[in-house]
C-alpha positions as CSV (number, residue, x, y, z in Angstrom):
1,M,18.0,27.3,8.9
2,K,19.1,25.8,5.6
3,Y,20.3,22.5,4.5
4,Q,23.7,22.1,2.8
5,S,25.9,19.3,1.5
6,I,29.6,19.5,0.9
7,N,32.1,17.1,-0.4
8,V,34.7,16.1,2.2
9,N,37.2,13.3,1.8
10,G,35.6,12.1,-1.4
11,S,31.8,12.0,-0.6
12,A,29.0,14.2,0.6
13,L,28.4,15.4,4.2
14,H,25.0,16.8,4.8
15,F,24.2,19.3,7.6
16,A,21.7,21.8,8.9
17,D,23.0,25.3,9.2
18,Y,21.3,27.7,11.6
19,P,22.5,31.4,11.5
20,G,24.0,33.2,14.4
21,E,26.5,36.0,15.2
22,K,28.7,35.0,18.2
23,G,30.7,32.2,16.6
24,T,30.1,28.8,15.2
25,I,29.1,25.6,17.0
26,I,29.5,22.3,15.1
27,A,27.4,19.5,16.5
28,V,27.6,15.8,16.0
29,H,25.0,13.2,17.0
30,G,25.3,9.7,18.4
31,L,25.8,6.2,17.0
32,T,22.5,5.6,15.2
33,G,21.3,9.3,15.1
34,N,21.4,12.1,12.6
35,H,21.5,15.9,12.8
36,M,17.9,16.0,14.2
37,Q,19.1,14.4,17.4
38,M,20.7,17.8,18.3
39,H,17.4,19.7,17.8
40,Y,16.9,21.0,21.3
41,Y,20.4,22.3,21.5
42,A,20.1,23.9,18.1
43,E,16.9,25.6,19.4
44,L,18.7,26.8,22.5
45,L,21.7,28.2,20.7
46,K,20.7,29.3,17.2
47,G,20.5,33.0,16.6
48,E,23.2,33.8,19.1
49,Y,25.5,31.2,17.6
50,R,25.8,29.8,14.1
51,F,24.9,26.1,14.8
52,I,25.9,23.5,12.3
53,S,24.4,20.1,12.9
54,V,25.9,17.3,10.9
55,D,24.6,14.0,9.5
56,L,27.6,11.7,9.8
57,K,28.3,9.5,6.8
58,G,26.1,6.5,6.8
59,R,23.2,8.5,8.4
60,G,20.5,10.8,7.2
61,N,21.2,12.5,3.9
62,S,25.0,12.1,3.9
63,A,26.8,9.7,1.7
64,P,27.1,6.0,2.8
65,A,29.8,5.2,5.3
66,P,33.1,3.8,3.9
67,A,33.9,0.2,4.4
68,N,36.5,0.9,7.1
69,T,34.3,3.4,9.0
70,G,35.0,4.3,12.6
71,I,35.6,7.2,14.9
72,D,38.9,8.1,13.3
73,L,37.3,8.5,9.8
74,H,34.4,10.6,11.1
75,T,37.0,12.7,12.9
76,Q,38.7,13.3,9.5
77,D,35.4,14.4,8.0
78,I,34.8,17.0,10.7
79,L,38.3,18.3,10.3
80,A,37.8,18.6,6.6
81,L,34.4,20.3,7.1
82,I,36.0,23.0,9.3
83,D,38.5,23.7,6.6
84,A,36.0,23.6,3.7
85,L,33.7,26.1,5.4
86,N,36.6,28.3,6.6
87,I,35.4,28.3,10.2
88,E,37.6,30.2,12.6
89,R,37.8,29.1,16.2
90,P,34.9,26.7,16.2
91,I,33.2,25.4,19.3
92,L,32.5,21.7,19.1
93,M,29.6,19.8,20.6
94,G,29.2,16.0,20.5
95,Y,26.6,13.6,21.9
96,S,27.6,10.0,22.7
97,M,29.7,8.8,19.7
98,G,29.8,12.4,18.6
99,A,31.6,13.3,21.9
100,F,34.3,10.7,21.1
101,I,34.6,12.3,17.6
102,M,34.7,15.9,18.8
103,A,37.2,15.3,21.5
104,N,39.4,13.7,18.8
105,V,38.9,16.8,16.6
106,A,39.9,19.1,19.5
107,S,43.0,17.0,20.0
108,K,44.1,17.7,16.4
109,R,43.6,21.4,16.1
110,Q,45.0,24.3,18.1
111,D,42.2,26.7,17.2
112,I,39.2,25.1,18.9
113,K,37.5,27.5,21.3
114,G,35.9,24.9,23.5
115,V,34.3,21.4,23.4
116,I,31.0,20.3,24.9
117,L,30.8,16.5,25.5
118,L,27.2,15.2,26.0
119,D,27.7,11.9,27.7
120,G,30.6,10.4,25.7
121,A,34.3,10.3,25.2
122,A,34.6,7.7,27.9
123,T,36.3,4.3,28.5
124,C,34.1,1.5,27.2
125,T,33.7,-2.0,28.6
126,D,31.2,-4.8,28.1
127,H,28.7,-2.7,30.1
128,Q,28.1,-0.5,27.1
129,R,28.0,-3.5,24.7
130,Q,25.2,-5.1,26.7
131,I,23.0,-2.0,26.5
132,V,23.7,-0.9,22.9
133,E,24.0,-4.0,20.7
134,P,20.4,-5.4,21.3
135,S,18.9,-2.1,20.0
136,L,20.7,-2.3,16.6
137,G,18.6,-5.0,15.0
138,R,16.0,-2.5,13.7
139,I,18.6,-1.0,11.4
140,S,18.5,-3.9,9.0
141,K,14.9,-4.9,9.4
142,P,12.4,-4.3,6.6
143,Y,9.1,-2.5,7.3
144,E,5.9,-2.6,5.2
145,T,5.2,1.1,5.8
146,A,6.9,4.2,7.3
147,D,4.3,4.2,10.0
148,A,5.3,0.7,11.0
149,Y,8.8,1.8,11.6
150,V,7.7,4.8,13.6
151,E,5.5,2.7,15.8
152,E,8.4,0.3,16.5
153,I,10.8,3.1,17.5
154,K,7.9,4.6,19.7
155,E,7.9,1.4,21.6
156,I,11.7,1.3,21.8
157,Y,12.0,4.8,23.1
158,G,9.2,4.1,25.6
159,R,11.3,1.3,27.0
160,L,14.3,3.7,27.2
161,G,12.3,6.1,29.4
162,V,11.8,8.8,26.6
163,E,8.4,10.5,26.3
164,W,7.1,10.3,22.8
165,T,6.8,13.6,20.9
166,D,6.1,14.9,17.4
167,H,9.8,15.7,17.2
168,L,10.7,12.1,17.8
169,A,8.3,11.0,15.2
170,S,9.9,13.4,12.7
171,V,13.4,11.9,13.6
172,G,12.1,8.4,12.9
173,R,10.7,9.5,9.5
174,Y,13.9,11.2,8.6
175,E,16.1,8.1,9.2
176,I,14.2,5.8,6.9
177,E,13.7,5.5,3.1
178,E,11.6,3.4,0.8
179,K,13.6,0.7,-1.0
180,D,12.5,-2.3,-3.2
181,G,8.9,-2.1,-2.0
182,H,9.6,-1.7,1.7
183,W,10.9,0.8,4.2
184,E,14.2,0.5,6.0
185,N,16.7,2.6,8.0
186,K,19.1,4.5,5.8
187,S,22.1,3.1,7.8
188,D,23.9,-0.1,7.2
189,E,23.9,-2.3,10.4
190,E,27.3,-3.8,9.7
191,K,28.8,-0.3,9.4
192,I,27.1,0.9,12.5
193,Q,28.6,-2.1,14.3
194,L,32.0,-1.1,13.0
195,D,31.5,2.4,14.3
196,F,30.5,1.0,17.7
197,Q,33.5,-1.3,17.8
198,S,35.8,1.7,17.3
199,F,34.6,2.9,20.8
200,Y,36.8,0.2,22.2
201,A,40.0,1.4,20.7
202,Y,39.4,4.9,22.2
203,K,42.0,5.8,24.8
204,P,41.1,9.0,26.7
205,E,44.7,9.6,27.7
206,D,45.9,9.6,24.1
207,V,43.2,12.1,23.2
208,F,42.9,14.5,26.1
209,E,46.7,15.0,26.6
210,H,46.5,17.0,23.3
211,V,43.3,19.0,24.1
212,E,44.2,22.5,25.1
213,C,40.8,24.2,25.0
214,P,38.2,24.2,27.8
215,V,36.0,21.1,28.0
216,L,32.5,20.7,29.4
217,L,31.5,17.1,30.2
218,I,27.9,16.4,30.8
219,H,27.4,13.0,32.5
220,S,23.9,11.5,32.4
221,T,23.4,9.2,35.4
222,G,19.7,8.3,35.0
223,N,18.6,4.7,34.4
224,I,17.7,3.9,30.8
225,G,14.3,2.3,31.5
226,A,15.1,-0.9,33.4
227,M,18.8,-0.6,32.5
228,P,21.5,1.4,34.3
229,A,23.2,4.5,32.9
230,L,25.2,3.9,29.7
231,F,28.4,5.5,31.1
232,L,29.1,4.9,34.8
233,T,31.2,7.1,37.0
234,E,34.2,4.9,36.5
235,S,33.8,5.3,32.7
236,Y,35.0,8.9,33.0
237,I,38.0,8.3,35.4
238,E,40.6,8.6,32.5
239,T,38.7,11.4,30.7
240,L,38.7,13.5,33.9
241,K,42.3,12.6,34.7
242,Y,43.7,13.8,31.5
243,A,41.4,16.7,30.4
244,K,43.3,19.8,31.5
245,N,40.6,22.4,31.8
246,V,37.4,20.5,32.4
247,W,34.0,21.4,33.8
248,K,31.9,18.4,34.8
249,F,28.2,18.5,35.3
250,T,26.2,15.5,36.5
251,S,22.6,15.3,35.1
252,D,19.8,13.1,36.3
253,S,18.8,12.7,32.6
254,N,19.4,9.3,31.0
255,H,21.6,8.9,28.0
256,Y,18.6,9.4,25.7
257,T,16.5,12.0,27.5
258,L,19.7,14.2,27.4
259,V,19.0,14.9,23.8
260,F,15.3,14.1,23.3
261,E,14.0,16.4,26.0
262,Q,14.4,20.1,26.8
263,R,17.0,19.8,29.6
264,K,16.4,22.6,32.1
265,D,19.3,21.4,34.2
266,V,21.8,21.1,31.4
267,N,21.0,24.2,29.3
268,P,22.1,26.8,31.8
269,V,25.4,25.0,32.3
270,I,26.1,25.1,28.6
271,L,25.3,28.8,28.5
272,R,27.6,29.5,31.4
273,F,30.3,27.5,29.8
274,L,30.0,29.4,26.5
275,E,30.0,32.7,28.3
276,S,33.3,31.8,30.1
277,F,35.5,32.3,27.0
């Protein structure tokens, strides 16, 4: 694996690039994540597939997000990345916000081989707002040490039902930086909020009527600690109605264990989907 940065739409997009021979999978993380959020899927698929895992702008080591950030601008960045790297017939994978973005990308190109949606690209209501918004405060909070930040996210993920691992600790350390004598998340909370608000302008009908490639939708139904699933069955009614060639798999993972655990239920489904075309 090697790290690369490339200029797309005027600023740098950073990504991890794992080699493979069967074709190229481009993966995009969730709202407050970075490329390391896709670690377990990279480990599953690397070697067979070239696996490109992106830090969206405003996360990780990519450039800051623009003032008018949102799903549409991230979509334009991924479209530009495909062209800049001369990737033929890419397979797209997106988790949470990344699923919204990658469905968008698939709707705008005719050469997409398939798209894997990991619990996203749904219709949003106040239900998601009540679960997501309370967790965003850590982004603008200062911490005396990197360890203090890691300890706080350890508590947060514990409440979300996620078992703490060395990998999660490394994700936490990657998403922070030292600034003016303290440590803070590399993201800007106001811009993360803008990205989140763009979920509510997302209309599955407008997107999926233009998606011609096969679609795999993984729906995580597990409770998030004491909270219900982020996306309920009714969240996917429009997505499933308008996606033309869709596989759906329901997982008992929750929205976070879907990416922060090895998913023995989900992994075989992804492999079968990839073998189908």
